[in-house]
C-alpha beads as a LAMMPS data file, in Angstrom:
LAMMPS data file: protein, C-alpha beads

362 atoms
361 bonds

1 atom types
1 bond types

-500.0 500.0 xlo xhi
-500.0 500.0 ylo yhi
-500.0 500.0 zlo zhi

Masses

1 110.0

Atoms # bond

1 1 1 190.805 397.499 309.404
2 1 1 189.023 396.988 306.169
3 1 1 188.594 393.426 304.429
4 1 1 190.408 394.746 302.199
5 1 1 193.638 395.599 303.663
6 1 1 193.643 392.368 305.600
7 1 1 193.580 390.347 302.966
8 1 1 196.299 392.174 301.385
9 1 1 198.754 391.904 305.076
10 1 1 197.664 387.981 304.945
11 1 1 199.343 387.923 301.039
12 1 1 202.257 389.796 302.488
13 1 1 202.052 387.189 305.601
14 1 1 202.376 384.110 303.480
15 1 1 204.874 385.192 300.991
16 1 1 206.864 386.299 304.192
17 1 1 206.492 382.698 305.275
18 1 1 207.299 381.075 301.675
19 1 1 210.476 383.492 301.524
20 1 1 211.594 381.961 304.947
21 1 1 211.196 378.202 303.915
22 1 1 213.147 379.264 300.583
23 1 1 215.730 380.673 302.659
24 1 1 216.178 377.384 304.566
25 1 1 216.541 375.107 301.680
26 1 1 220.224 373.685 301.364
27 1 1 220.171 374.643 297.214
28 1 1 219.608 378.560 298.575
29 1 1 222.283 378.538 300.536
30 1 1 224.616 377.014 297.798
31 1 1 223.532 380.233 295.672
32 1 1 225.072 383.249 296.926
33 1 1 223.169 385.629 294.544
34 1 1 220.305 383.865 295.484
35 1 1 220.218 384.015 298.825
36 1 1 221.422 387.886 298.844
37 1 1 217.862 388.394 296.847
38 1 1 215.548 386.265 299.023
39 1 1 217.333 387.519 302.066
40 1 1 216.255 391.202 300.961
41 1 1 212.760 390.482 300.385
42 1 1 212.596 388.568 303.504
43 1 1 213.773 392.072 305.633
44 1 1 211.851 394.246 303.855
45 1 1 208.725 392.404 304.606
46 1 1 209.596 391.556 308.449
47 1 1 208.234 394.768 309.663
48 1 1 205.010 394.878 307.986
49 1 1 204.557 391.367 309.206
50 1 1 205.489 391.832 313.170
51 1 1 203.640 394.865 313.139
52 1 1 200.279 392.719 311.797
53 1 1 200.998 390.274 314.050
54 1 1 201.179 392.428 316.789
55 1 1 197.932 394.563 315.493
56 1 1 195.785 391.106 315.209
57 1 1 197.145 389.702 318.879
58 1 1 195.978 393.381 320.185
59 1 1 192.491 393.216 318.317
60 1 1 192.112 389.748 319.797
61 1 1 192.757 390.769 323.357
62 1 1 190.316 393.483 322.962
63 1 1 187.723 391.212 321.756
64 1 1 188.284 388.940 324.463
65 1 1 188.396 391.582 327.034
66 1 1 185.323 392.952 326.270
67 1 1 183.327 389.347 325.912
68 1 1 185.022 388.917 329.616
69 1 1 183.297 392.479 331.123
70 1 1 179.958 391.105 329.649
71 1 1 179.903 388.101 331.475
72 1 1 181.418 389.114 334.630
73 1 1 179.094 389.521 337.549
74 1 1 181.671 391.191 339.673
75 1 1 181.474 394.972 338.983
76 1 1 185.154 395.173 340.055
77 1 1 186.204 392.472 337.510
78 1 1 183.912 393.728 335.240
79 1 1 185.721 397.038 335.283
80 1 1 189.619 395.337 334.810
81 1 1 188.301 393.454 332.166
82 1 1 187.118 396.803 330.496
83 1 1 190.356 398.454 331.116
84 1 1 192.475 396.004 329.658
85 1 1 189.857 395.917 326.644
86 1 1 190.146 399.643 326.100
87 1 1 194.100 399.449 326.366
88 1 1 194.407 396.438 323.399
89 1 1 192.037 398.581 321.509
90 1 1 194.607 401.323 321.655
91 1 1 197.330 399.526 321.114
92 1 1 195.881 397.958 317.746
93 1 1 194.925 401.614 316.523
94 1 1 198.467 402.973 317.049
95 1 1 199.629 399.519 315.284
96 1 1 197.066 399.749 312.428
97 1 1 198.290 403.507 311.755
98 1 1 201.967 401.978 311.922
99 1 1 201.044 399.344 308.852
100 1 1 199.153 402.615 306.922
101 1 1 202.385 404.087 306.722
102 1 1 204.421 400.422 305.954
103 1 1 202.113 399.591 303.613
104 1 1 202.672 403.145 301.508
105 1 1 204.585 402.651 298.258
106 1 1 208.064 402.953 298.614
107 1 1 210.458 404.974 296.576
108 1 1 212.626 402.577 294.382
109 1 1 215.877 404.063 295.703
110 1 1 215.346 404.411 299.344
111 1 1 217.930 401.457 299.614
112 1 1 220.485 402.810 296.970
113 1 1 223.668 404.275 298.122
114 1 1 223.692 407.772 296.645
115 1 1 225.860 410.799 294.853
116 1 1 225.604 413.736 295.766
117 1 1 226.364 416.975 293.697
118 1 1 227.164 420.139 295.406
119 1 1 227.635 423.794 293.422
120 1 1 228.905 427.141 294.157
121 1 1 225.437 429.120 293.476
122 1 1 225.181 432.972 293.457
123 1 1 227.626 434.845 295.837
124 1 1 231.126 434.176 293.824
125 1 1 234.033 433.140 296.348
126 1 1 231.948 432.975 299.864
127 1 1 229.158 430.778 297.702
128 1 1 232.182 428.974 297.180
129 1 1 233.237 428.355 300.949
130 1 1 230.051 427.415 301.584
131 1 1 229.698 424.642 298.897
132 1 1 232.670 423.689 301.043
133 1 1 230.919 423.744 304.339
134 1 1 228.236 421.835 303.001
135 1 1 230.410 418.832 301.790
136 1 1 231.976 418.391 305.119
137 1 1 228.427 418.595 307.043
138 1 1 227.569 415.733 304.795
139 1 1 230.861 413.945 305.424
140 1 1 230.335 414.192 308.893
141 1 1 226.364 413.081 308.996
142 1 1 227.766 410.402 306.961
143 1 1 230.186 409.395 309.816
144 1 1 227.159 409.844 311.777
145 1 1 225.629 406.664 310.284
146 1 1 228.658 404.607 309.640
147 1 1 228.717 405.613 305.545
148 1 1 231.931 405.204 303.758
149 1 1 232.099 408.549 301.512
150 1 1 234.556 409.391 298.990
151 1 1 235.115 412.568 296.711
152 1 1 234.260 411.339 292.908
153 1 1 235.030 414.581 291.369
154 1 1 235.790 418.379 292.779
155 1 1 236.416 421.791 291.494
156 1 1 238.217 424.148 294.225
157 1 1 237.975 427.428 294.311
158 1 1 241.271 430.116 295.316
159 1 1 239.742 430.501 298.756
160 1 1 239.948 426.805 299.576
161 1 1 236.208 426.222 299.350
162 1 1 234.792 424.161 296.015
163 1 1 232.838 425.510 292.980
164 1 1 231.395 422.279 292.567
165 1 1 232.161 418.850 294.181
166 1 1 230.392 415.199 293.861
167 1 1 230.570 412.927 297.108
168 1 1 229.267 409.485 296.895
169 1 1 228.093 407.819 300.267
170 1 1 228.047 404.098 300.631
171 1 1 225.396 402.833 303.904
172 1 1 222.549 401.937 304.971
173 1 1 219.420 403.700 303.234
174 1 1 222.066 406.268 302.361
175 1 1 219.548 407.753 299.415
176 1 1 216.380 407.691 301.636
177 1 1 217.899 409.754 304.256
178 1 1 219.470 412.204 301.298
179 1 1 217.312 412.776 299.172
180 1 1 215.429 415.546 300.672
181 1 1 218.723 417.789 300.512
182 1 1 218.296 418.791 296.789
183 1 1 217.786 422.248 296.144
184 1 1 219.211 426.023 296.971
185 1 1 221.099 425.945 300.077
186 1 1 221.148 429.728 301.328
187 1 1 223.820 431.435 303.510
188 1 1 223.705 434.384 305.548
189 1 1 226.701 435.738 307.234
190 1 1 229.577 438.169 307.049
191 1 1 232.118 437.204 304.722
192 1 1 235.839 436.526 305.207
193 1 1 236.594 439.035 302.067
194 1 1 233.896 441.944 303.621
195 1 1 235.322 444.483 305.491
196 1 1 232.683 446.629 306.489
197 1 1 230.962 443.703 308.413
198 1 1 227.729 443.450 306.254
199 1 1 225.814 440.495 306.309
200 1 1 225.665 439.026 302.697
201 1 1 223.196 435.983 300.836
202 1 1 225.034 433.310 299.328
203 1 1 223.793 430.397 297.867
204 1 1 225.258 426.516 297.086
205 1 1 222.855 424.444 295.083
206 1 1 222.541 420.476 295.791
207 1 1 221.374 417.746 293.936
208 1 1 220.751 414.179 294.750
209 1 1 221.333 411.022 292.559
210 1 1 220.885 407.054 293.007
211 1 1 223.908 405.164 292.455
212 1 1 223.245 402.686 289.711
213 1 1 224.819 398.893 289.624
214 1 1 227.366 398.043 286.962
215 1 1 224.436 395.800 285.401
216 1 1 221.501 398.341 285.866
217 1 1 223.035 400.708 283.045
218 1 1 223.735 399.905 279.931
219 1 1 226.641 401.778 278.400
220 1 1 228.352 400.989 275.190
221 1 1 232.087 401.387 274.878
222 1 1 231.008 403.147 271.153
223 1 1 229.086 405.817 272.812
224 1 1 232.077 407.155 275.019
225 1 1 234.309 409.717 274.219
226 1 1 237.473 409.357 276.866
227 1 1 240.044 411.947 277.247
228 1 1 242.997 412.358 279.385
229 1 1 244.462 415.497 280.678
230 1 1 246.846 416.361 283.501
231 1 1 245.055 417.389 287.136
232 1 1 244.965 421.096 287.801
233 1 1 244.071 422.813 291.249
234 1 1 242.858 426.395 292.399
235 1 1 244.008 428.995 289.727
236 1 1 244.326 426.027 287.060
237 1 1 248.251 424.807 288.384
238 1 1 248.935 421.812 287.077
239 1 1 249.329 419.202 290.265
240 1 1 250.235 416.204 288.543
241 1 1 253.258 415.568 285.678
242 1 1 251.039 412.981 284.219
243 1 1 247.659 412.480 281.736
244 1 1 245.732 411.121 284.826
245 1 1 242.822 413.002 284.798
246 1 1 239.744 411.531 283.136
247 1 1 236.721 413.323 280.969
248 1 1 234.163 410.957 279.768
249 1 1 231.419 412.218 277.193
250 1 1 228.346 410.273 276.695
251 1 1 227.771 410.716 273.358
252 1 1 223.760 409.832 273.338
253 1 1 222.470 412.079 276.165
254 1 1 225.999 414.670 275.940
255 1 1 226.319 414.151 279.788
256 1 1 230.049 414.974 280.708
257 1 1 232.339 413.948 283.807
258 1 1 235.053 415.028 284.846
259 1 1 237.393 413.028 287.332
260 1 1 241.031 414.147 288.929
261 1 1 240.846 413.203 292.382
262 1 1 243.459 410.214 291.865
263 1 1 247.137 409.953 290.744
264 1 1 246.237 406.893 289.066
265 1 1 244.041 407.457 285.292
266 1 1 242.374 403.731 285.891
267 1 1 241.091 404.773 289.460
268 1 1 239.857 408.266 287.987
269 1 1 238.389 406.317 285.222
270 1 1 236.610 403.786 287.599
271 1 1 234.865 406.974 289.297
272 1 1 233.875 409.088 286.379
273 1 1 232.098 405.521 285.201
274 1 1 230.122 405.429 288.461
275 1 1 229.066 408.637 288.522
276 1 1 228.215 408.617 284.784
277 1 1 225.981 405.554 285.448
278 1 1 224.187 407.437 288.254
279 1 1 223.367 410.550 286.092
280 1 1 222.079 407.994 283.354
281 1 1 219.919 405.729 285.701
282 1 1 218.509 409.069 287.146
283 1 1 217.759 410.421 283.437
284 1 1 216.140 406.982 282.473
285 1 1 214.085 407.147 285.746
286 1 1 212.526 410.258 285.159
287 1 1 212.044 409.615 281.213
288 1 1 210.537 406.416 282.763
289 1 1 207.961 408.717 285.235
290 1 1 207.477 410.811 282.144
291 1 1 209.150 414.068 283.129
292 1 1 210.713 416.427 281.472
293 1 1 214.130 416.250 280.402
294 1 1 214.701 419.395 282.074
295 1 1 213.526 418.230 285.564
296 1 1 217.378 417.732 287.139
297 1 1 217.962 421.582 286.872
298 1 1 214.497 421.930 288.422
299 1 1 215.395 419.817 291.381
300 1 1 218.408 422.478 292.249
301 1 1 216.590 426.070 290.813
302 1 1 219.010 428.225 289.467
303 1 1 221.064 429.114 292.455
304 1 1 219.263 432.787 292.473
305 1 1 218.785 433.784 296.341
306 1 1 215.189 434.032 296.109
307 1 1 215.019 430.302 295.816
308 1 1 215.856 427.957 299.047
309 1 1 214.610 424.938 300.958
310 1 1 217.131 425.773 304.018
311 1 1 218.672 428.708 305.186
312 1 1 222.236 428.820 307.387
313 1 1 221.909 432.382 309.449
314 1 1 225.309 432.758 311.311
315 1 1 224.020 435.644 313.241
316 1 1 221.110 434.451 314.467
317 1 1 223.208 430.903 315.053
318 1 1 219.559 429.935 313.203
319 1 1 219.140 427.006 310.798
320 1 1 215.486 426.607 309.004
321 1 1 214.354 424.396 306.896
322 1 1 211.484 426.067 304.612
323 1 1 209.687 423.368 303.472
324 1 1 208.334 422.167 306.616
325 1 1 208.898 425.751 308.415
326 1 1 211.430 423.502 310.961
327 1 1 213.940 426.383 312.915
328 1 1 216.618 424.857 315.095
329 1 1 219.737 427.532 316.963
330 1 1 222.416 425.469 316.932
331 1 1 224.075 426.111 313.421
332 1 1 227.419 424.783 314.387
333 1 1 225.919 421.255 315.406
334 1 1 224.092 421.335 312.015
335 1 1 227.503 422.003 310.311
336 1 1 228.663 419.111 312.170
337 1 1 226.473 416.402 310.870
338 1 1 223.401 416.678 312.845
339 1 1 220.982 416.580 310.374
340 1 1 218.759 414.002 311.754
341 1 1 216.012 416.151 313.174
342 1 1 215.629 418.137 309.541
343 1 1 215.689 414.411 307.652
344 1 1 213.617 412.735 309.953
345 1 1 211.189 415.689 310.225
346 1 1 211.222 415.685 305.912
347 1 1 210.820 412.192 305.955
348 1 1 208.006 412.303 308.106
349 1 1 206.518 415.189 306.012
350 1 1 207.023 412.933 302.991
351 1 1 204.952 410.556 304.597
352 1 1 201.924 412.562 305.857
353 1 1 201.530 413.541 301.884
354 1 1 201.874 410.203 300.995
355 1 1 198.903 409.207 303.049
356 1 1 196.935 412.231 302.442
357 1 1 197.147 411.543 298.554
358 1 1 196.092 407.732 299.299
359 1 1 192.885 408.843 301.587
360 1 1 192.162 411.491 299.299
361 1 1 192.070 408.966 296.586
362 1 1 190.034 406.376 298.912

Bonds

1 1 1 2
2 1 2 3
3 1 3 4
4 1 4 5
5 1 5 6
6 1 6 7
7 1 7 8
8 1 8 9
9 1 9 10
10 1 10 11
11 1 11 12
12 1 12 13
13 1 13 14
14 1 14 15
15 1 15 16
16 1 16 17
17 1 17 18
18 1 18 19
19 1 19 20
20 1 20 21
21 1 21 22
22 1 22 23
23 1 23 24
24 1 24 25
25 1 25 26
26 1 26 27
27 1 27 28
28 1 28 29
29 1 29 30
30 1 30 31
31 1 31 32
32 1 32 33
33 1 33 34
34 1 34 35
35 1 35 36
36 1 36 37
37 1 37 38
38 1 38 39
39 1 39 40
40 1 40 41
41 1 41 42
42 1 42 43
43 1 43 44
44 1 44 45
45 1 45 46
46 1 46 47
47 1 47 48
48 1 48 49
49 1 49 50
50 1 50 51
51 1 51 52
52 1 52 53
53 1 53 54
54 1 54 55
55 1 55 56
56 1 56 57
57 1 57 58
58 1 58 59
59 1 59 60
60 1 60 61
61 1 61 62
62 1 62 63
63 1 63 64
64 1 64 65
65 1 65 66
66 1 66 67
67 1 67 68
68 1 68 69
69 1 69 70
70 1 70 71
71 1 71 72
72 1 72 73
73 1 73 74
74 1 74 75
75 1 75 76
76 1 76 77
77 1 77 78
78 1 78 79
79 1 79 80
80 1 80 81
81 1 81 82
82 1 82 83
83 1 83 84
84 1 84 85
85 1 85 86
86 1 86 87
87 1 87 88
88 1 88 89
89 1 89 90
90 1 90 91
91 1 91 92
92 1 92 93
93 1 93 94
94 1 94 95
95 1 95 96
96 1 96 97
97 1 97 98
98 1 98 99
99 1 99 100
100 1 100 101
101 1 101 102
102 1 102 103
103 1 103 104
104 1 104 105
105 1 105 106
106 1 106 107
107 1 107 108
108 1 108 109
109 1 109 110
110 1 110 111
111 1 111 112
112 1 112 113
113 1 113 114
114 1 114 115
115 1 115 116
116 1 116 117
117 1 117 118
118 1 118 119
119 1 119 120
120 1 120 121
121 1 121 122
122 1 122 123
123 1 123 124
124 1 124 125
125 1 125 126
126 1 126 127
127 1 127 128
128 1 128 129
129 1 129 130
130 1 130 131
131 1 131 132
132 1 132 133
133 1 133 134
134 1 134 135
135 1 135 136
136 1 136 137
137 1 137 138
138 1 138 139
139 1 139 140
140 1 140 141
141 1 141 142
142 1 142 143
143 1 143 144
144 1 144 145
145 1 145 146
146 1 146 147
147 1 147 148
148 1 148 149
149 1 149 150
150 1 150 151
151 1 151 152
152 1 152 153
153 1 153 154
154 1 154 155
155 1 155 156
156 1 156 157
157 1 157 158
158 1 158 159
159 1 159 160
160 1 160 161
161 1 161 162
162 1 162 163
163 1 163 164
164 1 164 165
165 1 165 166
166 1 166 167
167 1 167 168
168 1 168 169
169 1 169 170
170 1 170 171
171 1 171 172
172 1 172 173
173 1 173 174
174 1 174 175
175 1 175 176
176 1 176 177
177 1 177 178
178 1 178 179
179 1 179 180
180 1 180 181
181 1 181 182
182 1 182 183
183 1 183 184
184 1 184 185
185 1 185 186
186 1 186 187
187 1 187 188
188 1 188 189
189 1 189 190
190 1 190 191
191 1 191 192
192 1 192 193
193 1 193 194
194 1 194 195
195 1 195 196
196 1 196 197
197 1 197 198
198 1 198 199
199 1 199 200
200 1 200 201
201 1 201 202
202 1 202 203
203 1 203 204
204 1 204 205
205 1 205 206
206 1 206 207
207 1 207 208
208 1 208 209
209 1 209 210
210 1 210 211
211 1 211 212
212 1 212 213
213 1 213 214
214 1 214 215
215 1 215 216
216 1 216 217
217 1 217 218
218 1 218 219
219 1 219 220
220 1 220 221
221 1 221 222
222 1 222 223
223 1 223 224
224 1 224 225
225 1 225 226
226 1 226 227
227 1 227 228
228 1 228 229
229 1 229 230
230 1 230 231
231 1 231 232
232 1 232 233
233 1 233 234
234 1 234 235
235 1 235 236
236 1 236 237
237 1 237 238
238 1 238 239
239 1 239 240
240 1 240 241
241 1 241 242
242 1 242 243
243 1 243 244
244 1 244 245
245 1 245 246
246 1 246 247
247 1 247 248
248 1 248 249
249 1 249 250
250 1 250 251
251 1 251 252
252 1 252 253
253 1 253 254
254 1 254 255
255 1 255 256
256 1 256 257
257 1 257 258
258 1 258 259
259 1 259 260
260 1 260 261
261 1 261 262
262 1 262 263
263 1 263 264
264 1 264 265
265 1 265 266
266 1 266 267
267 1 267 268
268 1 268 269
269 1 269 270
270 1 270 271
271 1 271 272
272 1 272 273
273 1 273 274
274 1 274 275
275 1 275 276
276 1 276 277
277 1 277 278
278 1 278 279
279 1 279 280
280 1 280 281
281 1 281 282
282 1 282 283
283 1 283 284
284 1 284 285
285 1 285 286
286 1 286 287
287 1 287 288
288 1 288 289
289 1 289 290
290 1 290 291
291 1 291 292
292 1 292 293
293 1 293 294
294 1 294 295
295 1 295 296
296 1 296 297
297 1 297 298
298 1 298 299
299 1 299 300
300 1 300 301
301 1 301 302
302 1 302 303
303 1 303 304
304 1 304 305
305 1 305 306
306 1 306 307
307 1 307 308
308 1 308 309
309 1 309 310
310 1 310 311
311 1 311 312
312 1 312 313
313 1 313 314
314 1 314 315
315 1 315 316
316 1 316 317
317 1 317 318
318 1 318 319
319 1 319 320
320 1 320 321
321 1 321 322
322 1 322 323
323 1 323 324
324 1 324 325
325 1 325 326
326 1 326 327
327 1 327 328
328 1 328 329
329 1 329 330
330 1 330 331
331 1 331 332
332 1 332 333
333 1 333 334
334 1 334 335
335 1 335 336
336 1 336 337
337 1 337 338
338 1 338 339
339 1 339 340
340 1 340 341
341 1 341 342
342 1 342 343
343 1 343 344
344 1 344 345
345 1 345 346
346 1 346 347
347 1 347 348
348 1 348 349
349 1 349 350
350 1 350 351
351 1 351 352
352 1 352 353
353 1 353 354
354 1 354 355
355 1 355 356
356 1 356 357
357 1 357 358
358 1 358 359
359 1 359 360
360 1 360 361
361 1 361 362
């Protein structure tokens, strides 16, 4: 381990100890907000400090073993000490690689809750049915991780699918495990509307937004246009006798969100504001990163068949993620929410790319 990395890790360790001392103070315990903030910082540093201390111990053990081997007259004992030293050195090398990953810059959104937009793309009714299946897949994935989900907005199709739907998921590191789902998802199968048994290709687009805290995004009341109307279902039929649905337009950006999931106008308005805050946070983060305002549409693509991040092929019982070349032959299991093999592989790929860039810059 080079001196610069070691110095950085020692600084992290000192900060970890300072936070621990501050957390034990009575005045900290008396301030819930401060306690939460310091506790979060302390928890974030703990894996790094734990790995660094284990690395330091293994490196010291390896050094001690070599010294003992050199000073040992008995060949058998000398060999024993060398073996112990080799094992400790291997463990130290493994921990050094782990620390490399732990020290990579974190996506500031990783710990946030998430809002997922799913829209039917190319393929008409079949695309809407597939969008509905993606919604259920993400709900089941959330259940596996004990996240809470709720639909913020939906526009159902006549055959039981969805033209578009917005799902919120709240739970541990939800955004970090969902962010790679953004893009075009492609399905290949015989549609229920196909009488000739031909396989069709349809698409749905997914966008993933970090959810914003209420205090993070400054929304002025005079910047909003709020309209109320009656909720409608497939085909436009009214499903409510009161004006409970809410449409919120943010005039400065032109962002419009509509919510009609609840019977209460107040509940629909609260959901609309949550959705709007997430959209505005995403926009602000992209502008801060000097990206084009059209980046959001680039994230999900156009929904054309040629664009895809993942294919769900029903005749072959196959799901393929084209970004990392991972294929599994258990499509029902994936649709039942078992996305972890893809999520884990995509997160590992992201870390490998970060390490590659970091080493290239170094």
